[in-house]
N, C-alpha and C positions, 0 to 999 in steps of 0.2 A: 452565594457561590456554591455550585455543586461540589461534592466531595470528589477529589482527584486521587487516583492511585499514587503511592509514595514514589514509585520508580519514576513516574512522569514528573513529580514535583522536584526531585533531586536533579533531574536533567534540565528543568526549566524553572528555577526558583523565582525568577522575576516575573516571567509570564503568568504563572499560576499563583502570584501573591494576591492577597485580599485587595491591596491598593491598585494594582494595575490590570487585574484579569478583565473586569468589565470594560475598561477603556480599550484595551488591546482587541478584545472581541469585537466591539462596535467598529473599531478602525478597520479590521479585517473585512467586515461586511461592505465597506466602501471601496474595497480592492476590486480588480478584475481577476477572476480565476484564470490561472495559466496551467492547463491540464496536460500531463504527460502520460506516457504509456503505462506507468505503474498503476494508473486508475483503471485500466482496462484489463489488467490480469485476471481479476475475478470472473471475467467473461471467457476465459480460455484464450485470450489473444496474446501474442508475444510482444515483448519490448523490441526496440530497435536491434539491440544485440541478439535477442532471440530470433529475429528474422534472419540475420546473418548466419547464426548457427544452423537454422533449419535449412537454409539454401546450401551451406557448406556441407551438411551431412548428405543432402540429396545428390550432391556433385561428388561425394567421396573425398572432400578437401578437408582431411582430418588435421592438417597443420594449422588451418584457420580456427578450427574448433579448439584446439589445444591453446593457441595463442590467446583466444578470447577468455577461456577458463582461467588462465594464469594472469592475464593483464587487465581484465575488464575494469577493475576499480583503480587502475593506475592512471594518474592525471596525464602523463606524458605519452600514453598509448593512443595511437591514431586509429580510432574505430572507423573513421570514414574511409581510410585506405583498405581496411578489411572488407567493408561493404563494396568497394570498387571491384575487388578480387572475385566476388561471387555474383557480381551483376554481369552476366555474359551476354544473353540475348534479351533485349528489352521487351520482346513480345511474350517470351516465355516467363519473364519476370512479372509482367503485367497480369498474365493469366493466373500465376501463383497468388499475386497480391489480391486480385479481386476475389478469388475464392477463399482467401484467408481472412480478409478484412471486411468485405461487404456481406456481413452476416446479419440475420435477425435474431435478437436476443429475447429471452423469455421473461416473463414477470417474476418467476422465481429467481432468475439470475439477478434482476435488478434488486429484488428484495434482500438478497444476500450480498450486496455490494456497498461500497462506500459512496458510489456516484449518486445513489438514490437521494442523498441528503442535499446535493448541489441545487436543485430547483427550489428547495425551500429556503436556502440561504441566500442565493443569488437570482432572485426572480426577474429583475429588471436591468440586468448587466450583460454587457458583451462577455464572450468567453473566448479566450485564445487557446489553441491546442496545437501541439506538434504531432498528434496522433493522426494516422491514416484512416482509422475506423470510424464508424458512424454511431458509436455508443452514446455519445452526448445527445445527438439528435433524437434517438429513440427514447432515452431516459426523460428528456424534457417533454417530449410528445406525450409520453404516458401520463405526465402531470399537466396536461393541457396547455403547455407552453411550446409552441411550434416555433423553431428558430430557423431562420434562413442561414445557409451555409456559405461563406465566402472564401474563395481560394486565394492564396497568396499573390496570384497573378492579377487579381482585380484590384488594382492599386487605388483607383477612385473610390470604389466601394469600401474598401478597408479604411481609407481616409475618413469617409463619411461615418462609418461605424465607430471609429475611435472618437471622432469629434463629438458625436452625440451620445456616446456610450450605449449605442442601440443594442437591441436584443438580437445579436448575431453570434454565430459561431465562426470564428476566424481560423482558417486552416493555415497555419504558418509555414508548414512543410508540405502542404497539398494533400490530396485525397484521390484514391483510385476510383472514386465515384464521380469525380468532376473532371471528366475528360482525360483522366489518366495522368494529369500533371502533378508531379511530386518531386521532392528532393530526397535522394537516398544515397548516392555515391559522392565521393570527394569531389569529382568533377562537376556534378550538379550543384553541390554546396558552393564551390568556387564560383561557378557562373551566376547563381542567384545572389549570393552575398556580396558580390562585386558590382551587381546591377545598381546604378544610382537611384532609381525609383524605388527598388525594394529597400535599400539602405535608408532612404528618406522616411519611408513608412515605418520601418523598424525603429528608426530613431524616435518617431512620434510615439510608438508604443512604449518603448523602454525608458524614454526620457520625460514623459508627461503623465503617466498613470502608475499608480501604486498597484502591484501585482501580488497575487496569492498563489504560490507555486504548490501544486499537488501532483503526486506521482512522478516528479522529476528528481533525478539524483543530483542534478546541477554540477556534474563532473565533466562529462563529454558534451557540452552544449555549445554549438557554434555562435549562437546569438549572445552568449556571455562575453565573447571576445569583443563584440561591438559595444557592449554595455560599459566597459571599463571607463571610457571617457565621460559618459554621462554620470557614472557613479562619483568620480572625482569632482565633477563640476557641481553636483547637487548633493552636498554633504548631509543636509537635513531631510533628504528624500530617501525613504527606505521601504523595503517590501518584505513580505512574510513568506515562509515556506515550511511545510511539514516534512521533516527529513529523518531518515533512519541513521542513528549514531553508529559510529564504527566501534568494533570490539577492541581494536588496538588504540592505546592512548595517544601515541604519537600520530597515527593517521587521523584520529579525532581532532587533535590539535590543529593539524594542517587544514582539515575540513572547515573548522571553525574560522580560521584565519582567512580562508578563501571567501567565505560568506560575508565576512566584514569588508573585504575589498569591494565586493559587489553591492554593499548596503543592504543585505538580505538579513532579516531577523529570523533565525531558525527556531522552529518548535521541535525539539528532538523527541524521539521515542526510542526505546531500546532496541538494539541491533536486531534486524530481521523480524522485529514483532510488528508486522505490517497491519495487523488487525487494529492497532492503535490509531490509524489514520481516521477510520470511521468514528472511533470513540472520540477523538479530539474534536471532529467536526460536530458531533452531537452535542458535546459540552459547550461549543461555541453557539450553536443554535439554541440550546436551552437558555444560556446566559443571556442572550439577546432577545429572547422571546420569539424567535422564528421557528422554533421547533418545540413540540410538546410530545412527550412519550408516555403511553399508558402501559401499565403493567398487564401482561396477559393473564386471563383467569387461571387459577390453580384449583385442583380438585379438593383441596383441604384449606383451612383457615391459617395454615402455616406453611413454610417453604420446605419442610422435610417430610418425606413419606417413604414408607417401606415398601419393597417390592412385593407384589402379590401374584405375579405370574410364575412361569417355570424357573425363572432365575431367582429364586428365593435365596435367603442368607445361607442356609444349610447347604443347598446344592452348589452355590458359588464357592463356599469354603471347601467343599469336598474336592472340587476341581482344582482349586488353588493350592490347598494345604495337603492333599493326598488323603490316605486311609489311615485311621488311627490304629487299626489292627496290624498294619504293616509297618508301624513305627516311622512314618514319614511325615508326621504333622509337626509343623513349626511350633516352637515353644511360645511364640507370640500369638497363637491362634485365638486364645481367650480374649485378648484385647480387641478382636474384630468381631467376636461371635454375637455380640448383643444386637447390633443393627447393621443393615446395609442401607444407606440413605442416598437419595438424590438431592442435589442442591439446585433449586430453580429460582429464577427471578430475572429482572431486566439486566441487560448488559452493563457492565461497569459498576455494579454494586459490591463486588468483591468475591464472587463465587470462585474464580480461578485462583485468587490469593489464598483463600482458605484451603483449597485443594493442594496448592504448592507447599503451604506450611505443614499440613498434615502429612504429606509425602515425606518431606525431610525429617520430620519428627519420628515417623515410623522407621525410616531408613536408618536413623541414628540409633534407635533403640535395638533394632535388629542386629546392626553391625556390632554393637557392644555386647549383646546378650547371647548370641548364638555360639555354642561351643564349635571348635574347629572340626571335630569328628562327626558332626551331625549331618544327617542326610536330609536335605531341604529341597522342597519343591517350591518354586517361586514364579512370579510373573515377569516376563520379558516384554518391555514395551517398545514398540517401533517408533523411531524418531522421537517426537515430543511426547512425553508420557500423558500430559493433559489432553492433547488431541486424541490420543489412544483411548483414554477413558471415555471422552465424549462420544466417540463413535463406537464404543464397545469392542474395538478390534484388539482383543486381548489374547496373547500367545502364552501358553503354559509350557514351561520347560523344566526338565529335570536337571538340577545342578550337580 
């Protein structure tokens, strides 16, 4: 079993245990992937809520934007009604959607996304998606796996694809590249989800196949309402989902309870740490033998190397700590003066954990040691300090 970061183990002690990890990973590979908009964010594409916000901003409807900002994660908030309010002219909407979703993605974008792992894990499986875009088709095609796309209106084809678990991409809510038929507003949801033929095929999807949800929050999903009856009738039948945990303990408790009602086995990652989705998929692939990762070559026989370009240790220290002659140097400078190192290696081996521990150790020492009347020059990091270090986007500020 590969080594797993402690914060993931704490959130999922049963899944990542020595006894069950291999079993669960192999069971996941027998599921049908159910892909939501969160898996397309890496390509600059918006989520369903993001589309509503974009349209509301174009129309100057700031009340809708505010409502979404305040209530997006609330279970009782009706996002479908918000979508109806920004859906004014179907032709204008279709033009917007085609320009926004019918895009060509680059190899670099694929390489930096979690979606690139799916063709290796699910080579001979159907895929269900609520996404309007064509990301899955392009990613699979790049891996020489060309998938036929089936729209939700093609009931006979959907039935055949699910019966045979054929290599198709099933667009549950439509696509702007398939005749413009899609589900977006509350009225459209009502029309389609009340259609007996659609309900019959949805029953077949939700009630007879194990699913693996990716990029879905599973909070505002109409198909889950249909699912409740099947979940109650099939107590031993459960599904998987990789989900972002909530920061609030009470919200997290309700979230977990909701997943139990739908018989969904959640694999949690820390709140908003979406990079863990790709990491978890990699671990599943490695454990089952579907994925092998090679370390990239490094210029030395170890993972630590000192800078030799214009950003040498002394130059960086001078910018960060100031001029000795002007008495603006931090008293902790000497602890940094010996080396400035890069930590390199494969994703998931603990580079970020090391940086995080070092950051908190340094911060604690500085907070305890610096006199109140000292004049200090320090680094101010934008947003997440680790991302800042990785991109070298460091801002120097006089305190």
